[in-house]
PDB file with one MODEL, atoms N, CA, C and O in Angstrom:
MODEL        1
ATOM      1  N   MET A   1     -21.864  68.106  30.219  1.00  0.00           N
ATOM      2  CA  MET A   1     -22.240  67.020  29.604  1.00  0.00           C
ATOM      3  C   MET A   1     -21.165  66.374  29.901  1.00  0.00           C
ATOM      4  O   MET A   1     -20.083  66.735  29.440  1.00  0.00           O
ATOM      5  N   LYS A   2     -21.300  65.154  30.841  1.00  0.00           N
ATOM      6  CA  LYS A   2     -20.709  64.221  30.700  1.00  0.00           C
ATOM      7  C   LYS A   2     -20.212  63.044  29.219  1.00  0.00           C
ATOM      8  O   LYS A   2     -20.900  63.108  28.201  1.00  0.00           O
ATOM      9  N   LYS A   3     -19.206  62.214  29.265  1.00  0.00           N
ATOM     10  CA  LYS A   3     -18.480  62.000  27.666  1.00  0.00           C
ATOM     11  C   LYS A   3     -18.424  60.319  27.893  1.00  0.00           C
ATOM     12  O   LYS A   3     -18.412  59.725  28.971  1.00  0.00           O
ATOM     13  N   ILE A   4     -18.406  59.962  27.041  1.00  0.00           N
ATOM     14  CA  ILE A   4     -18.105  58.704  26.554  1.00  0.00           C
ATOM     15  C   ILE A   4     -16.507  57.879  25.944  1.00  0.00           C
ATOM     16  O   ILE A   4     -16.293  57.034  25.075  1.00  0.00           O
ATOM     17  N   PRO A   5     -15.831  58.458  26.680  1.00  0.00           N
ATOM     18  CA  PRO A   5     -14.785  57.842  25.505  1.00  0.00           C
ATOM     19  C   PRO A   5     -14.498  57.412  24.964  1.00  0.00           C
ATOM     20  O   PRO A   5     -13.564  57.939  24.360  1.00  0.00           O
ATOM     21  N   ARG A   6     -14.912  55.955  24.497  1.00  0.00           N
ATOM     22  CA  ARG A   6     -15.145  54.977  24.114  1.00  0.00           C
ATOM     23  C   ARG A   6     -16.378  54.379  23.342  1.00  0.00           C
ATOM     24  O   ARG A   6     -16.632  53.276  22.857  1.00  0.00           O
ATOM     25  N   LEU A   7     -17.125  55.753  23.452  1.00  0.00           N
ATOM     26  CA  LEU A   7     -18.845  55.709  23.166  1.00  0.00           C
ATOM     27  C   LEU A   7     -18.223  55.131  21.230  1.00  0.00           C
ATOM     28  O   LEU A   7     -18.486  54.006  20.806  1.00  0.00           O
ATOM     29  N   LYS A   8     -17.533  56.047  20.497  1.00  0.00           N
ATOM     30  CA  LYS A   8     -17.091  55.925  18.631  1.00  0.00           C
ATOM     31  C   LYS A   8     -16.549  54.595  18.743  1.00  0.00           C
ATOM     32  O   LYS A   8     -16.129  54.068  17.713  1.00  0.00           O
ATOM     33  N   GLU A   9     -16.518  54.237  19.373  1.00  0.00           N
ATOM     34  CA  GLU A   9     -15.717  52.323  19.329  1.00  0.00           C
ATOM     35  C   GLU A   9     -16.545  51.815  19.347  1.00  0.00           C
ATOM     36  O   GLU A   9     -16.825  51.311  18.259  1.00  0.00           O
ATOM     37  N   LEU A  10     -17.216  51.635  20.123  1.00  0.00           N
ATOM     38  CA  LEU A  10     -18.661  51.321  20.508  1.00  0.00           C
ATOM     39  C   LEU A  10     -20.025  50.478  19.188  1.00  0.00           C
ATOM     40  O   LEU A  10     -20.778  49.519  19.022  1.00  0.00           O
ATOM     41  N   LYS A  11     -19.348  52.182  18.376  1.00  0.00           N
ATOM     42  CA  LYS A  11     -20.054  52.151  17.541  1.00  0.00           C
ATOM     43  C   LYS A  11     -19.663  51.686  16.379  1.00  0.00           C
ATOM     44  O   LYS A  11     -20.486  51.461  15.492  1.00  0.00           O
ATOM     45  N   ALA A  12     -18.395  51.484  16.222  1.00  0.00           N
ATOM     46  CA  ALA A  12     -18.381  51.403  14.996  1.00  0.00           C
ATOM     47  C   ALA A  12     -18.086  49.510  14.909  1.00  0.00           C
ATOM     48  O   ALA A  12     -17.833  48.797  13.938  1.00  0.00           O
ATOM     49  N   HIS A  13     -18.304  49.097  16.744  1.00  0.00           N
ATOM     50  CA  HIS A  13     -18.927  47.131  17.063  1.00  0.00           C
ATOM     51  C   HIS A  13     -19.470  47.245  16.083  1.00  0.00           C
ATOM     52  O   HIS A  13     -19.204  47.130  14.887  1.00  0.00           O
ATOM     53  N   LEU A  14     -20.504  47.555  16.835  1.00  0.00           N
ATOM     54  CA  LEU A  14     -22.324  47.185  16.938  1.00  0.00           C
ATOM     55  C   LEU A  14     -22.936  47.517  15.329  1.00  0.00           C
ATOM     56  O   LEU A  14     -24.001  47.071  14.901  1.00  0.00           O
ATOM     57  N   GLU A  15     -22.102  48.301  14.659  1.00  0.00           N
ATOM     58  CA  GLU A  15     -22.549  48.563  12.991  1.00  0.00           C
ATOM     59  C   GLU A  15     -21.791  47.600  12.253  1.00  0.00           C
ATOM     60  O   GLU A  15     -22.407  47.169  11.278  1.00  0.00           O
ATOM     61  N   ILE A  16     -20.001  46.866  12.509  1.00  0.00           N
ATOM     62  CA  ILE A  16     -19.848  45.823  11.894  1.00  0.00           C
ATOM     63  C   ILE A  16     -21.331  44.452  12.086  1.00  0.00           C
ATOM     64  O   ILE A  16     -21.779  43.553  11.374  1.00  0.00           O
ATOM     65  N   TRP A  17     -21.586  44.928  13.248  1.00  0.00           N
ATOM     66  CA  TRP A  17     -22.471  43.067  13.924  1.00  0.00           C
ATOM     67  C   TRP A  17     -22.822  43.620  13.129  1.00  0.00           C
ATOM     68  O   TRP A  17     -22.373  43.169  12.076  1.00  0.00           O
ATOM     69  N   LEU A  18     -23.962  45.126  12.882  1.00  0.00           N
ATOM     70  CA  LEU A  18     -25.217  44.335  12.419  1.00  0.00           C
ATOM     71  C   LEU A  18     -24.556  43.816  10.604  1.00  0.00           C
ATOM     72  O   LEU A  18     -24.091  42.789  10.109  1.00  0.00           O
ATOM     73  N   ALA A  19     -24.735  44.599  10.335  1.00  0.00           N
ATOM     74  CA  ALA A  19     -23.386  44.256   8.763  1.00  0.00           C
ATOM     75  C   ALA A  19     -23.644  42.749   8.551  1.00  0.00           C
ATOM     76  O   ALA A  19     -24.126  42.172   7.577  1.00  0.00           O
ATOM     77  N   LYS A  20     -23.077  42.146  10.033  1.00  0.00           N
ATOM     78  CA  LYS A  20     -23.211  40.298   9.875  1.00  0.00           C
ATOM     79  C   LYS A  20     -24.315  39.978  10.435  1.00  0.00           C
ATOM     80  O   LYS A  20     -24.874  38.883  10.501  1.00  0.00           O
ATOM     81  N   PHE A  21     -24.459  40.477  10.634  1.00  0.00           N
ATOM     82  CA  PHE A  21     -25.764  39.815  11.560  1.00  0.00           C
ATOM     83  C   PHE A  21     -27.177  39.370   9.920  1.00  0.00           C
ATOM     84  O   PHE A  21     -27.613  38.227   9.779  1.00  0.00           O
ATOM     85  N   LYS A  22     -27.779  41.091   8.531  1.00  0.00           N
ATOM     86  CA  LYS A  22     -28.313  41.079   8.135  1.00  0.00           C
ATOM     87  C   LYS A  22     -27.185  40.788   6.794  1.00  0.00           C
ATOM     88  O   LYS A  22     -27.814  40.934   5.746  1.00  0.00           O
ATOM     89  N   GLY A  23     -25.530  40.374   6.491  1.00  0.00           N
ATOM     90  CA  GLY A  23     -25.712  39.689   6.241  1.00  0.00           C
ATOM     91  C   GLY A  23     -25.229  38.563   5.820  1.00  0.00           C
ATOM     92  O   GLY A  23     -25.051  38.208   4.654  1.00  0.00           O
ATOM     93  N   LEU A  24     -25.010  37.978   6.829  1.00  0.00           N
ATOM     94  CA  LEU A  24     -25.071  36.408   7.388  1.00  0.00           C
ATOM     95  C   LEU A  24     -25.667  35.633   7.786  1.00  0.00           C
ATOM     96  O   LEU A  24     -26.486  34.851   7.303  1.00  0.00           O
ATOM     97  N   PHE A  25     -25.048  35.909   9.297  1.00  0.00           N
ATOM     98  CA  PHE A  25     -26.012  34.834  10.211  1.00  0.00           C
ATOM     99  C   PHE A  25     -27.473  34.678  10.757  1.00  0.00           C
ATOM    100  O   PHE A  25     -27.989  33.909  11.568  1.00  0.00           O
ATOM    101  N   GLU A  26     -28.192  36.295   9.559  1.00  0.00           N
ATOM    102  CA  GLU A  26     -29.434  36.073   9.322  1.00  0.00           C
ATOM    103  C   GLU A  26     -30.115  35.334   8.359  1.00  0.00           C
ATOM    104  O   GLU A  26     -31.345  35.314   8.304  1.00  0.00           O
ATOM    105  N   ILE A  27     -29.049  34.441   7.243  1.00  0.00           N
ATOM    106  CA  ILE A  27     -29.018  34.128   6.358  1.00  0.00           C
ATOM    107  C   ILE A  27     -28.671  32.438   6.868  1.00  0.00           C
ATOM    108  O   ILE A  27     -29.227  31.418   6.462  1.00  0.00           O
ATOM    109  N   THR A  28     -27.973  32.519   7.512  1.00  0.00           N
ATOM    110  CA  THR A  28     -27.010  31.250   8.119  1.00  0.00           C
ATOM    111  C   THR A  28     -27.562  30.758   9.372  1.00  0.00           C
ATOM    112  O   THR A  28     -26.809  31.023  10.308  1.00  0.00           O
ATOM    113  N   PRO A  29     -28.843  30.000   9.789  1.00  0.00           N
ATOM    114  CA  PRO A  29     -28.189  30.427  11.602  1.00  0.00           C
ATOM    115  C   PRO A  29     -27.303  29.087  12.410  1.00  0.00           C
ATOM    116  O   PRO A  29     -27.707  28.721  13.513  1.00  0.00           O
ATOM    117  N   SER A  30     -26.255  28.504  11.861  1.00  0.00           N
ATOM    118  CA  SER A  30     -25.738  28.006  12.471  1.00  0.00           C
ATOM    119  C   SER A  30     -24.318  29.534  12.957  1.00  0.00           C
ATOM    120  O   SER A  30     -23.366  30.177  13.398  1.00  0.00           O
ATOM    121  N   SER A  31     -24.754  29.376  12.714  1.00  0.00           N
ATOM    122  CA  SER A  31     -23.568  30.638  12.116  1.00  0.00           C
ATOM    123  C   SER A  31     -23.246  31.486  13.810  1.00  0.00           C
ATOM    124  O   SER A  31     -24.275  31.914  14.331  1.00  0.00           O
ATOM    125  N   CYS A  32     -22.038  31.696  14.545  1.00  0.00           N
ATOM    126  CA  CYS A  32     -22.179  31.762  15.581  1.00  0.00           C
ATOM    127  C   CYS A  32     -21.459  33.529  16.136  1.00  0.00           C
ATOM    128  O   CYS A  32     -20.328  33.692  15.677  1.00  0.00           O
ATOM    129  N   LEU A  33     -22.028  34.861  17.089  1.00  0.00           N
ATOM    130  CA  LEU A  33     -21.684  35.960  17.234  1.00  0.00           C
ATOM    131  C   LEU A  33     -20.429  36.493  17.778  1.00  0.00           C
ATOM    132  O   LEU A  33     -19.811  37.553  17.688  1.00  0.00           O
ATOM    133  N   ILE A  34     -20.256  35.174  18.477  1.00  0.00           N
ATOM    134  CA  ILE A  34     -18.729  35.630  19.255  1.00  0.00           C
ATOM    135  C   ILE A  34     -17.725  36.726  19.114  1.00  0.00           C
ATOM    136  O   ILE A  34     -17.428  37.626  19.900  1.00  0.00           O
ATOM    137  N   TYR A  35     -17.140  36.349  17.571  1.00  0.00           N
ATOM    138  CA  TYR A  35     -15.579  37.087  16.333  1.00  0.00           C
ATOM    139  C   TYR A  35     -16.493  38.245  16.362  1.00  0.00           C
ATOM    140  O   TYR A  35     -17.196  37.839  15.438  1.00  0.00           O
ATOM    141  N   VAL A  36     -16.912  39.102  16.614  1.00  0.00           N
ATOM    142  CA  VAL A  36     -17.349  40.068  15.309  1.00  0.00           C
ATOM    143  C   VAL A  36     -16.900  41.363  15.920  1.00  0.00           C
ATOM    144  O   VAL A  36     -17.116  41.995  16.953  1.00  0.00           O
ATOM    145  N   GLY A  37     -15.922  41.522  14.440  1.00  0.00           N
ATOM    146  CA  GLY A  37     -14.930  42.855  14.884  1.00  0.00           C
ATOM    147  C   GLY A  37     -13.670  42.275  14.687  1.00  0.00           C
ATOM    148  O   GLY A  37     -12.937  42.861  13.891  1.00  0.00           O
ATOM    149  N   VAL A  38     -13.209  41.170  15.275  1.00  0.00           N
ATOM    150  CA  VAL A  38     -12.365  40.762  15.424  1.00  0.00           C
ATOM    151  C   VAL A  38     -10.723  41.138  14.185  1.00  0.00           C
ATOM    152  O   VAL A  38      -9.674  41.774  14.288  1.00  0.00           O
ATOM    153  N   GLU A  39     -11.434  40.245  13.076  1.00  0.00           N
ATOM    154  CA  GLU A  39     -11.092  40.580  11.807  1.00  0.00           C
ATOM    155  C   GLU A  39     -10.945  42.239  11.391  1.00  0.00           C
ATOM    156  O   GLU A  39      -9.905  42.868  11.197  1.00  0.00           O
ATOM    157  N   GLU A  40     -12.199  42.662  11.333  1.00  0.00           N
ATOM    158  CA  GLU A  40     -11.644  44.564  11.036  1.00  0.00           C
ATOM    159  C   GLU A  40     -10.976  44.935  12.551  1.00  0.00           C
ATOM    160  O   GLU A  40     -11.337  46.063  12.888  1.00  0.00           O
ATOM    161  N   LYS A  41     -10.405  44.512  13.204  1.00  0.00           N
ATOM    162  CA  LYS A  41     -10.309  45.220  14.122  1.00  0.00           C
ATOM    163  C   LYS A  41     -10.594  46.250  14.471  1.00  0.00           C
ATOM    164  O   LYS A  41      -9.851  47.220  14.315  1.00  0.00           O
ATOM    165  N   LYS A  42     -12.352  46.337  15.331  1.00  0.00           N
ATOM    166  CA  LYS A  42     -13.222  47.099  15.686  1.00  0.00           C
ATOM    167  C   LYS A  42     -13.976  45.995  16.754  1.00  0.00           C
ATOM    168  O   LYS A  42     -15.167  45.698  16.850  1.00  0.00           O
ATOM    169  N   GLY A  43     -12.645  45.457  17.608  1.00  0.00           N
ATOM    170  CA  GLY A  43     -14.614  44.987  18.667  1.00  0.00           C
ATOM    171  C   GLY A  43     -14.628  45.043  20.081  1.00  0.00           C
ATOM    172  O   GLY A  43     -14.028  46.003  20.565  1.00  0.00           O
ATOM    173  N   PHE A  44     -14.878  44.674  20.444  1.00  0.00           N
ATOM    174  CA  PHE A  44     -16.171  45.074  21.385  1.00  0.00           C
ATOM    175  C   PHE A  44     -15.038  45.875  22.492  1.00  0.00           C
ATOM    176  O   PHE A  44     -13.936  45.350  22.650  1.00  0.00           O
ATOM    177  N   PRO A  45     -15.297  46.843  23.050  1.00  0.00           N
ATOM    178  CA  PRO A  45     -14.595  48.165  23.718  1.00  0.00           C
ATOM    179  C   PRO A  45     -14.106  48.108  24.981  1.00  0.00           C
ATOM    180  O   PRO A  45     -14.864  48.457  25.886  1.00  0.00           O
ATOM    181  N   ILE A  46     -12.878  47.704  25.277  1.00  0.00           N
ATOM    182  CA  ILE A  46     -12.820  47.427  26.299  1.00  0.00           C
ATOM    183  C   ILE A  46     -12.541  47.670  27.407  1.00  0.00           C
ATOM    184  O   ILE A  46     -11.452  47.146  27.645  1.00  0.00           O
ATOM    185  N   GLY A  47     -13.196  48.555  28.849  1.00  0.00           N
ATOM    186  CA  GLY A  47     -13.550  49.896  29.560  1.00  0.00           C
ATOM    187  C   GLY A  47     -15.365  50.815  28.904  1.00  0.00           C
ATOM    188  O   GLY A  47     -15.951  51.802  29.348  1.00  0.00           O
ATOM    189  N   ILE A  48     -15.683  49.925  27.791  1.00  0.00           N
ATOM    190  CA  ILE A  48     -17.095  50.222  28.016  1.00  0.00           C
ATOM    191  C   ILE A  48     -17.549  50.877  29.280  1.00  0.00           C
ATOM    192  O   ILE A  48     -17.502  52.026  29.719  1.00  0.00           O
ATOM    193  N   GLU A  49     -17.896  50.002  29.605  1.00  0.00           N
ATOM    194  CA  GLU A  49     -18.801  49.283  30.676  1.00  0.00           C
ATOM    195  C   GLU A  49     -19.057  49.750  31.746  1.00  0.00           C
ATOM    196  O   GLU A  49     -20.181  49.962  32.199  1.00  0.00           O
ATOM    197  N   GLN A  50     -17.360  50.085  32.576  1.00  0.00           N
ATOM    198  CA  GLN A  50     -17.362  50.959  33.385  1.00  0.00           C
ATOM    199  C   GLN A  50     -17.468  52.867  32.997  1.00  0.00           C
ATOM    200  O   GLN A  50     -17.721  53.684  33.882  1.00  0.00           O
ATOM    201  N   GLU A  51     -17.272  53.169  31.859  1.00  0.00           N
ATOM    202  CA  GLU A  51     -17.691  53.555  31.278  1.00  0.00           C
ATOM    203  C   GLU A  51     -19.369  54.591  30.695  1.00  0.00           C
ATOM    204  O   GLU A  51     -19.540  55.794  30.497  1.00  0.00           O
ATOM    205  N   LEU A  52     -20.338  53.347  30.591  1.00  0.00           N
ATOM    206  CA  LEU A  52     -21.104  53.489  30.601  1.00  0.00           C
ATOM    207  C   LEU A  52     -22.395  53.835  32.188  1.00  0.00           C
ATOM    208  O   LEU A  52     -23.447  54.388  32.507  1.00  0.00           O
ATOM    209  N   ARG A  53     -21.118  52.901  32.743  1.00  0.00           N
ATOM    210  CA  ARG A  53     -22.321  52.811  34.316  1.00  0.00           C
ATOM    211  C   ARG A  53     -21.646  54.133  34.890  1.00  0.00           C
ATOM    212  O   ARG A  53     -22.288  54.198  35.939  1.00  0.00           O
ATOM    213  N   GLU A  54     -20.760  55.275  34.929  1.00  0.00           N
ATOM    214  CA  GLU A  54     -20.812  56.208  35.439  1.00  0.00           C
ATOM    215  C   GLU A  54     -20.651  56.898  34.492  1.00  0.00           C
ATOM    216  O   GLU A  54     -19.531  57.363  34.278  1.00  0.00           O
ATOM    217  N   TYR A  55     -21.908  57.216  33.500  1.00  0.00           N
ATOM    218  CA  TYR A  55     -22.624  57.878  32.434  1.00  0.00           C
ATOM    219  C   TYR A  55     -23.651  57.733  33.168  1.00  0.00           C
ATOM    220  O   TYR A  55     -24.248  58.809  33.190  1.00  0.00           O
ATOM    221  N   LEU A  56     -24.007  57.205  33.588  1.00  0.00           N
ATOM    222  CA  LEU A  56     -25.642  56.272  33.902  1.00  0.00           C
ATOM    223  C   LEU A  56     -25.415  56.864  35.531  1.00  0.00           C
ATOM    224  O   LEU A  56     -26.518  57.154  35.994  1.00  0.00           O
ATOM    225  N   GLY A  57     -24.433  57.088  36.396  1.00  0.00           N
ATOM    226  CA  GLY A  57     -24.277  56.848  37.076  1.00  0.00           C
ATOM    227  C   GLY A  57     -25.409  55.516  38.265  1.00  0.00           C
ATOM    228  O   GLY A  57     -26.374  55.446  39.027  1.00  0.00           O
ATOM    229  N   ASN A  58     -23.976  54.491  37.403  1.00  0.00           N
ATOM    230  CA  ASN A  58     -24.550  53.394  39.056  1.00  0.00           C
ATOM    231  C   ASN A  58     -23.368  52.351  38.173  1.00  0.00           C
ATOM    232  O   ASN A  58     -23.351  51.567  37.225  1.00  0.00           O
ATOM    233  N   ASN A  59     -22.053  53.190  39.620  1.00  0.00           N
ATOM    234  CA  ASN A  59     -20.858  53.190  39.691  1.00  0.00           C
ATOM    235  C   ASN A  59     -20.823  51.834  40.653  1.00  0.00           C
ATOM    236  O   ASN A  59     -19.746  51.379  41.039  1.00  0.00           O
TER     237      ASN A  59
ENDMDL
END
């Protein structure tokens, strides 16, 4: 079975994104989602795109 090393990091980032979306951005349409996860030190994992390509077989 293939593994995606940064998948856990991606999940953490997306959980923060969803929590901020539901708790802040959904009720404040003027807000922006660009920097989600920076304050929490859970930014979008660098290199995850290539890992996903390899996992999906789309090099």
